[in-house]
ROLO-98819 format. One record per residue (C-alpha): z, x negated, y. Coordinates in Angstrom, 2 decimals, always signed. Each point is the difference from the previous one (the first is absolute). Layout:
BEGIN
Z, X, Y
...
END
This chain:
BEGIN
-61.96, -13.67, +10.26
-0.43, -2.79, +2.84
-0.05, -3.90, -1.78
+3.18, -0.48, +1.89
+2.11, +2.39, -1.44
-1.64, -0.20, -3.41
+0.85, -4.24, +0.24
+3.73, +1.17, +0.86
+0.51, +2.30, -2.90
-1.74, -2.42, -2.50
+2.34, -2.89, +0.98
+3.00, +2.10, -0.48
-0.54, +2.33, -2.87
-0.11, -2.22, -3.20
+2.10, +2.36, -2.02
-0.63, +3.91, -0.15
-2.61, +2.26, -0.12
-1.05, +1.23, +3.14
-3.66, +1.51, +1.34
-0.62, +0.30, +3.44
-2.71, +2.30, +1.11
-1.29, -0.86, +3.66
-1.68, +2.65, +2.40
-3.25, -0.55, -1.23
+0.48, +0.82, -3.35
+0.21, -3.20, -1.62
+2.89, -0.82, -2.70
+1.76, -3.56, -0.37
+1.92, -0.44, -2.76
+3.31, -2.77, +0.13
+2.38, -1.38, -2.25
+0.37, -0.53, -3.59
-0.47, +3.23, -1.10
+3.57, +0.50, -1.40
+2.68, +2.51, +1.19
-0.32, +3.29, +1.25
-3.74, +1.03, +1.99
+0.33, +0.12, +3.83
-3.25, +1.35, +1.61
+0.37, +0.07, +3.77
-3.19, +1.39, +1.95
-0.12, -1.15, +3.71
-2.10, +2.77, +1.32
-1.10, -1.27, +3.62
-1.19, -2.88, +1.68
+2.80, +0.41, +2.44
+2.77, -0.29, -2.53
-2.06, -2.84, -1.99
+0.52, -2.06, +3.80
+3.76, +1.06, +0.10
+1.10, -1.16, -3.02
-2.54, -3.59, +0.48
+2.00, -0.60, +2.86
+3.75, +1.10, -0.21
+0.46, +1.35, -4.06
+4.00, +0.46, +0.86
-0.98, +2.73, +2.43
-3.84, +1.14, -0.69
+0.89, +0.80, -3.31
+2.51, +2.34, +0.53
-1.19, +1.77, +2.79
-3.75, +0.00, -1.60
+1.87, +1.99, -2.58
+2.31, +2.42, +2.24
-3.64, +0.88, +1.79
-1.72, +0.69, -3.75
-2.35, -2.81, +0.78
+1.36, -1.73, -3.27
+0.74, +2.00, -3.50
+1.21, -0.94, -3.32
-2.80, +1.23, -2.66
+2.31, -1.75, -2.68
+3.75, -1.13, +0.50
+1.47, +0.67, +3.44
+1.77, -2.15, +2.45
+2.61, -1.04, -2.30
-2.10, -1.26, -2.44
-1.87, -1.79, +2.56
+2.60, -1.51, +1.09
+1.62, -1.08, -3.20
-3.89, -1.45, -0.63
+0.27, -2.11, +3.68
+3.44, -0.93, -0.62
+0.00, -1.18, -3.95
-2.66, -2.89, +1.50
+2.24, -0.81, +2.96
+3.22, -2.23, +0.10
+3.63, +2.27, +0.65
-0.18, -1.39, +3.47
-3.32, +0.29, +1.58
-3.63, -0.80, -0.14
-1.03, -1.86, +2.51
-2.47, -2.14, -1.99
-2.23, +2.63, -0.88
-0.37, +1.12, +3.58
-2.64, -0.25, +2.20
+0.60, -2.00, +2.98
-0.47, +3.01, +2.56
+2.87, +1.71, -2.07
+1.97, -3.25, +0.15
-0.22, +0.20, +3.66
+0.94, +3.92, +0.39
+3.11, -0.72, -2.08
+1.22, -3.01, +1.24
-0.20, +1.46, +3.64
+1.99, +3.36, -1.76
+2.79, -2.46, -0.77
-0.31, -1.73, +3.46
+0.47, +3.08, +2.14
+2.32, +1.23, -2.93
+3.03, -0.16, +2.55
-1.64, +1.99, +2.46
-0.57, +2.92, -2.22
+3.94, +0.41, -0.90
+0.88, -0.22, +3.57
+1.96, +2.85, -0.73
+1.79, +1.33, +3.21
+2.57, +3.47, -0.02
-3.44, +2.00, +0.63
-2.22, -1.90, -1.88
+2.35, +0.43, -2.69
+0.13, +3.82, +0.17
-3.14, +0.20, +0.41
-0.99, -1.55, -3.21
+2.41, +1.80, -1.99
-1.60, +3.19, +1.43
-3.25, -0.92, -1.51
+0.77, -0.08, -3.56
+3.69, +1.53, -0.48
-0.95, +3.38, +2.46
-2.44, +0.66, -2.07
+0.15, +3.55, -1.95
+3.10, +0.31, -1.90
-1.84, +1.96, -2.91
-2.06, -3.11, -0.25
+2.84, -2.01, -1.21
+1.20, +2.67, -2.21
-3.14, -0.17, -1.94
+0.50, -3.34, -1.65
+3.86, -1.09, +0.71
+2.86, +0.67, -2.03
+1.95, +3.05, +0.65
+2.22, -2.06, +2.18
-2.56, -1.22, +1.80
+0.58, -3.66, -0.29
-2.94, -2.09, +1.54
+0.55, -3.16, -1.37
+0.41, -2.16, -2.75
+1.54, +1.68, -2.98
+2.38, -2.32, -2.87
-1.38, +0.91, -3.14
+3.18, -0.65, -2.45
-2.81, +0.56, -3.21
-3.54, +0.13, +0.09
-0.39, +3.49, -1.00
+2.08, +1.38, +2.70
-1.07, +2.50, +2.22
-0.26, +0.01, +3.90
+2.80, +1.84, +0.29
+1.91, -1.65, -2.26
-0.72, -3.53, +1.45
+0.23, +0.69, +3.95
+4.01, +1.33, -1.16
+0.35, -2.96, -1.54
-1.29, -2.04, +3.13
+2.55, +1.94, +1.94
+2.81, -0.83, -2.56
-0.93, -3.50, -0.21
+0.14, -0.46, +3.89
+3.34, +2.05, +0.27
+1.36, -2.57, -2.74
-0.91, -2.98, +2.06
+1.67, +1.59, +3.07
+3.30, +0.65, -1.53
+0.68, +2.61, +1.67
+3.35, +1.88, +0.06
+1.02, +3.44, +1.15
+0.83, +0.22, +3.78
-2.62, -2.62, +0.90
-2.22, +0.62, +2.84
-3.30, -1.08, -0.70
-3.71, -0.82, +1.57
-3.33, +1.06, -1.14
-2.61, -1.79, +2.07
-3.13, +1.86, -0.61
+1.40, +2.59, -2.02
-3.22, +1.55, -1.01
+0.92, +4.03, -1.12
+3.17, -0.99, -0.65
+0.32, -0.39, -3.57
+2.07, -2.99, -0.34
+2.48, +0.98, +2.91
+0.40, +3.33, -1.71
+0.67, -1.69, -3.00
+2.66, -2.64, +1.31
+1.97, +2.85, +1.85
-0.02, +2.03, -3.35
+0.96, -3.09, -2.14
+2.36, -1.50, +2.14
+1.58, +2.70, +2.47
-1.48, -2.59, +2.47
-0.90, +0.77, +3.50
-3.97, -0.97, +0.68
-2.29, -0.38, +2.94
-3.61, +0.16, -0.62
-2.47, -1.22, +3.16
-3.85, +0.60, -0.29
-2.59, +0.19, +2.70
-1.77, +2.83, -1.96
+0.61, +3.29, +1.61
-1.21, +1.40, -3.37
+2.20, -1.52, -2.20
+3.09, +0.13, +1.93
-0.79, +3.95, -0.26
+0.12, +0.11, -3.21
+2.80, -2.89, -0.53
+2.06, +2.51, +1.98
-0.99, +3.41, -1.59
+0.85, -1.15, -3.73
+3.19, -1.71, +1.52
+0.96, +3.53, +1.24
-0.99, +1.46, -3.29
+2.17, -2.21, -2.02
+2.85, +0.70, +2.03
+0.34, -3.67, +1.20
-0.75, +0.55, +3.36
+3.74, -1.25, +1.36
-0.22, -3.19, -1.90
-4.28, -0.67, +0.75
-1.49, -0.45, +3.15
-3.51, -0.66, +0.35
-1.55, -0.99, +3.35
-2.90, -1.47, +1.58
+0.68, -2.95, +1.26
-0.86, -3.47, -0.51
+2.17, -2.45, -1.74
-0.09, -2.50, +3.42
+1.47, +2.99, +2.03
+2.94, +0.35, -2.31
+3.86, -1.31, +0.69
+2.29, +1.38, -2.24
+1.23, -2.43, -2.78
-0.32, +1.15, -4.23
+1.86, -0.98, -2.78
-3.47, -0.09, -1.73
-3.37, +0.14, +1.23
-3.20, +0.72, -2.32
-3.80, -0.39, +0.64
-2.51, +1.19, -2.44
-3.74, -0.51, +0.75
+0.71, -0.29, +3.90
-0.19, -3.75, +0.49
-3.58, +0.01, -0.69
-0.43, +1.69, +3.56
+2.40, -2.34, +1.81
-2.96, -3.03, +0.38
+0.06, -3.76, +0.03
+0.88, -0.13, +3.55
+2.92, +2.22, -0.10
+1.87, -1.60, -3.55
+2.75, -1.90, +2.00
+1.01, +3.10, +1.80
-0.21, +2.27, -2.93
+2.88, -2.49, -1.61
+1.60, -1.01, +3.12
+0.64, +4.01, +0.60
+0.78, +0.52, -3.75
+2.79, -2.72, +0.59
+1.58, +1.48, +3.25
-0.09, +3.49, -1.97
+1.67, -0.91, -2.99
+3.86, -0.36, -0.14
+1.52, -3.53, -1.21
+0.68, +1.33, -3.52
-3.44, +1.98, -0.14
-2.75, -0.18, -2.23
-3.65, +0.70, +0.71
-2.78, +0.44, -2.25
-3.91, -0.83, +0.91
-2.86, +2.09, -2.46
-3.33, -1.02, +0.92
-3.41, -1.15, -0.85
-0.88, -3.82, -0.08
-2.67, -2.39, -0.90
+0.38, -2.50, -2.52
-2.86, -2.10, +1.91
+0.54, -1.96, +3.34
-0.07, +2.24, +3.03
-3.38, +1.70, +1.14
-1.41, +3.04, +1.61
+0.11, +3.12, -0.68
-2.77, +1.90, -1.68
-2.60, +1.13, +2.09
-0.51, +3.46, -1.02
+3.85, +0.63, -0.41
+1.09, -1.18, +3.33
-2.94, +2.15, +1.76
+0.35, +3.15, -2.15
+3.07, +0.27, -1.89
+2.77, -2.00, +1.97
-0.55, -1.72, +3.18
+2.23, -2.53, +0.85
+1.02, -0.63, -3.34
+0.86, -3.25, -1.84
+0.46, -1.23, -3.15
+2.02, -3.55, +0.18
+0.38, -2.59, -2.31
+3.90, -0.66, -0.76
-0.74, -3.35, +2.24
-0.08, +2.13, +3.08
+2.69, +1.77, -1.01
+2.77, -1.86, -1.10
-0.09, -2.32, +2.94
+0.75, +3.10, +2.44
+2.80, +0.77, -2.09
+1.63, -3.56, +0.26
-0.31, +0.24, +3.61
+2.07, +3.21, +0.16
+3.03, -0.98, -1.23
-0.02, +2.32, -2.96
+0.10, -1.29, -3.52
-2.20, +0.43, -3.03
+1.82, +0.84, -2.79
-2.60, +0.93, -2.87
-3.83, +0.46, +0.12
-1.81, +1.94, -2.63
-3.71, -0.01, -0.52
-1.52, +3.42, -1.24
-3.53, -0.98, -1.46
-2.05, +2.76, -1.78
+2.42, +2.84, +1.03
-2.17, +0.93, +3.05
-3.13, -0.16, -2.04
+1.26, +2.56, -1.84
+1.34, +2.19, +2.78
-3.29, +0.06, +1.51
-1.62, +0.83, -3.43
+2.10, +3.37, +0.36
-0.67, +0.54, +3.31
-3.83, -0.49, -0.44
-0.43, +1.85, -2.58
+2.17, +3.10, +1.25
-1.98, -0.09, +3.25
-3.30, +0.03, -1.92
+1.61, +3.22, -1.94
+0.07, +1.35, +3.35
-2.88, -1.18, +1.54
-1.34, +3.64, +0.91
+3.37, +0.68, +1.53
+0.02, -3.10, +2.51
-3.58, +0.73, +0.51
+0.87, +3.41, +1.25
+3.04, -1.60, +2.02
-2.36, -2.50, +1.50
-3.62, -0.62, -1.00
-2.33, -2.35, -2.46
+0.11, -2.66, +2.35
+3.93, -0.37, -0.06
-0.29, +0.37, -3.62
-2.36, -2.41, -0.81
+2.21, -2.55, +2.38
+3.27, +0.95, -2.05
-1.53, -0.30, -3.41
-1.26, -3.74, +1.08
+3.38, -0.70, +1.42
+2.17, +0.97, -2.73
-2.25, -1.82, -2.41
-0.50, -3.30, +2.06
+3.67, +0.11, +0.16
+1.16, +0.61, -3.91
-2.95, -3.33, -0.43
+1.62, -2.12, +2.06
+3.48, +0.65, -1.13
-1.57, -0.47, -3.77
-2.57, -2.65, +0.25
+0.68, -2.01, +2.91
+3.13, -1.10, +2.05
+2.00, +2.82, +1.20
+3.57, +0.74, -0.76
+2.79, +1.52, +1.11
+3.96, -1.68, +0.80
+2.91, +1.32, +0.50
+2.49, -2.59, +2.00
+3.42, +0.67, +0.30
+2.14, -1.38, +3.14
+3.17, -0.52, +1.10
+1.89, -1.50, +2.56
+2.50, -1.81, -2.11
-0.33, -1.76, -3.55
+2.93, +1.61, -1.20
-0.30, +3.23, +0.39
-2.15, +1.44, -3.50
+1.12, -1.38, -3.29
-1.09, -3.41, -1.43
-2.07, +1.31, -2.53
-2.68, +2.88, -0.11
+1.57, +2.13, -2.88
+1.69, +2.34, +3.16
-3.64, +1.28, +0.02
-0.52, +1.15, -3.59
+2.97, +1.65, -0.28
-0.21, +1.58, +3.04
-3.39, +1.37, -0.91
+1.84, +1.24, -3.01
+2.51, +2.00, +1.85
-2.74, +1.78, +2.32
-1.88, +0.98, -3.04
+3.47, +1.75, -1.15
+0.00, +1.25, +3.48
-3.76, +1.47, -0.30
+1.00, +1.90, -3.47
+3.12, +1.70, +1.55
-2.13, +0.87, +3.20
-3.04, +1.23, -1.99
-2.46, -2.79, +1.02
-2.83, -0.69, -2.42
+0.40, -3.27, -1.43
-1.91, -2.59, -2.12
+0.96, +0.33, -4.09
+1.10, -3.64, -0.17
+2.77, +0.51, +2.88
+1.59, +2.62, -2.50
-0.20, -2.74, -2.74
+1.63, -2.40, +2.14
+2.98, +2.44, +1.18
+3.49, +0.59, -2.04
-0.51, +2.51, -2.72
+0.93, +3.32, +1.61
+1.29, +3.48, -1.65
-2.46, +2.16, -1.80
-0.14, +2.11, +2.86
-0.54, -2.47, +2.68
-2.62, -1.66, -2.33
-1.90, +3.48, -0.29
-0.24, +0.23, +3.87
-1.33, -3.20, +0.44
-2.72, +0.17, -2.03
-0.94, +3.67, +1.10
+0.37, -1.64, +3.55
-2.16, -3.43, -0.59
-3.14, +2.42, -0.97
-0.41, +1.50, +3.47
-2.73, -0.94, +2.26
END
């Protein structure tokens, strides 16, 4: 291992048990020996140089190209060792001057990287969401929810937590039968179908993914909801109708900081005077920065995770009112843990669809994302918006009340729900209780 890389790692890793074997076969030990051992093998001089010059991109690329492997531990264990030696919001004090310069340039040019025109937005979405649907089935829940779940209790299954997420968002929307709802970035249609079923609402779901649109449309037809739920390949900027409710889950990360004001002004135009909007998106506790180089290049081109200090000013200028903000801290870490474990359990199937390099890329993506939410400054925010301050009740009690009502609806219609949701509900006749227990055990 070259002296520059060795010096940076030794300055950084004071706690933990890290070994690095270099291309020549020599091994260096770092940390105080505590914790689970991690042993990284850098196999080539090319990988060693790339990691030295730009670790945030060089290390994942070396892992993808099989120029780096772990003899003990894995990507997640390695990142845990690194992050326990850092502050949650960065590691600038430990970086070499040249890597600080690289990251500084990324921050300086981040707006150019997020210049998401209509055409560029569609291309970016296709890069990720138009991958084979069979791939996503390997690790997502049965409803194909590809966003942060809501863990009402630590031992909830992924299916239960994703259902709880839909219930939680629907409760915040304060929906009524007959409402017309816009779902911006509808994914595979799960939330739109849930809203239509539970509230007899008319829902328009828009996406730029051909794959997602096809699956969502088929699901609506299979559920007999094609008269209530419509899915379209459409950019939110091209919509002109007005809606009682607007919801957007996991799409705002693709808008780009240059377009925040456009996004919220458009939503204000689309929302009726007494309407309600809920925005669910990834954010960061720390100050604004650039998208991780690996994520931007290989996973989400054009994507960006904002600080709330970048989001709220755009809301203020749009004419919308922020009526509620909730921060979900470790929920995405638990979601990603489930996805990572399921993906690795089905790794051979993923490799049959793509190849080894793709599998290593996704292993790094899921592990690094989990690590960022568990040990760094990533979080999820839910922002509730209205155009008038008297549209919603003065206290948040209506949210819990709506969630309990929805849990009863789920029991009645055969949806699996968490055990603690049953405990929160009014006592039911013996026959109903028996049915609910049977349903809650379904996978």
